[in-house]
N, C-alpha and C positions, 0 to 999 in steps of 0.2 A: 332792747337797744334803741337808742334815739334814731329818729329818721334822718335821712340825708339832708333834709331842709332845715334841720335844727341849727341853732346858733350856739356857739360855744361861749362860755364866760371867759373873757380875756382881760388882761390888765388895761387900765385907762390909757396908758401910752400907746399900746398896740391898737386900741380902738380909735384913737385920734389919728395915728399914722395910716391905718387901713382906710378910714373914712376919707381922709384928705387925698389919698392916692387915687381914690375912685371919683371924688367930687372935684378936687382941684381948687376950690375956693371956699370961703366961709361966709355964708349968708346967715340971716337971723334963724332960719330953721335948723341949719347945721349947728349953730351955737347952742340952740335950745336942746338939741339931741345930745350934745356933749355934756351939758349941764345935767340933763336927765340921767345919763349913764353914770356920771360922777355921783349923783345923789343915790342912785340905785346901788352902787358899790359901797356906799357908806352905811347902808341899812344894817342894823343889828340882825344877827341870825335868829331865826325861830324854827322850831320843829315843823310848823305848818308850811314853811317854804319848801319842804322836801317831801312830806307825806301828809295825807289827809288827817286833820285833827278836828276835834269838836271846839266850840267856843272857849272852853277852859284850857285848851292846849293838849288835851288827852288824845292819844292815838286812836283813830277809828279803825275798827276791824272791817275789812272788805266784805260786803254782803255776799252771801252764797250766790253763785252764778252771775255775779256782777258784770264780768266781762261780756258774757253772752247777752245780758239785759241791755248793757250800754251799746252793744253793736247793732241793735235794732234801730233803724232810722228814726222812728218816732220817739225813742228814748235818748237819742244823741243830742237833741236840741234841748235847750233850757226849758224845763216844765215845772209847773207848780200844781198840776192837777192829777197826779198819778196816785189816786187813792189806793192804799195798801202797800205802796212802795216808798213810804217816807224814809225808811232806812237807806234805800238806794239813792234817793234824792239828796239826803243829807251828805252821804259819801261823795256823790257827784259834785255837789257844790263845794265841799271841802277840797276835793281834787282840783277843781278849777282855780283855787287860791294858791296852789303850789307854784313856785317860781322855777323849780329845777326838775328836769325829767329823769325818770328811771331809778329813783331811790326806793329802797325797800327796807322794812324793819328786819334787822339781823338779830336783835335781842331787845326784849321789852321786859325788864326786870323791875324790882321794887323801887330802886332809886335812880336807875339809868335806862335811857333808851339809846340803843346804838343802831345807826342806819348805815347802809352802804349802797353804792351805785350798783345796780343790777348788771351793768355792762362792764364793771371793773371793781371787784371786791376790795382792791387796795385803797379805793376812795371811801373812807368811812369817817363818820362823825358820831360823837356821843353827846347826849343832852342830859343834864341833871334834871330829874323829875320834880325836885322841890321848887326850883325857880325857872325851869325850862330854858336855861342858858346852856349853850354848848361849852364843853369842857376845854376845848383847845382853840377854837376859832371864834373871833368876836363879831366880825362883819363879813359881808359878801366879798369885799375886796380880798380878804385873807384866803378865800377859796381859789383865787387865781393861781395859787401855787400848784394846783392840780391841772393837768393838761386837758382833761376831758370832763367838763361839767357843762351840761346842756341846759339852755333856757327854754321855758315853756312859752306858749303863745301869750299867756298872761304876763310873763316877765317882759317879753318883747313889747307888748302893748303899753306897759307901764313906762318903758324907756321911750317909746314913741316910734318904734320900728314897725313898719307895716310888713306883713308877710303875705 
């Protein structure tokens, strides 16, 4: 389940209204944030936004004992010198590229990958393996139909929100 500090994906109108209710005015930084969020919502969906994938878009299998390995302080930071742990580092780097928290592989078949939110199995998406395009949703904005989709630190950073 996502942490309490997580930010939910919301429609653009809600984002503008909530931000203005807190700030009360629009300066250049506010307008830049609005533009960044609008551009974020327009991005086409890819499987790598939800689960770790390799450079070709194929789902990466979580390495054995990855959670334990990652929980060690010296492995939590970005490293490139972990000889013998290349598989762990590749998975960790791919995981950092995800924009949405808590998604898991529900089915990985010959022609389709189906993912779902670990915290709500009713939130599910399918991706065609031939072109890696989702079968029902085209962009991030379409996902605002769901009430609970959480953004990762990487997503917030791309929008310009400091955590």
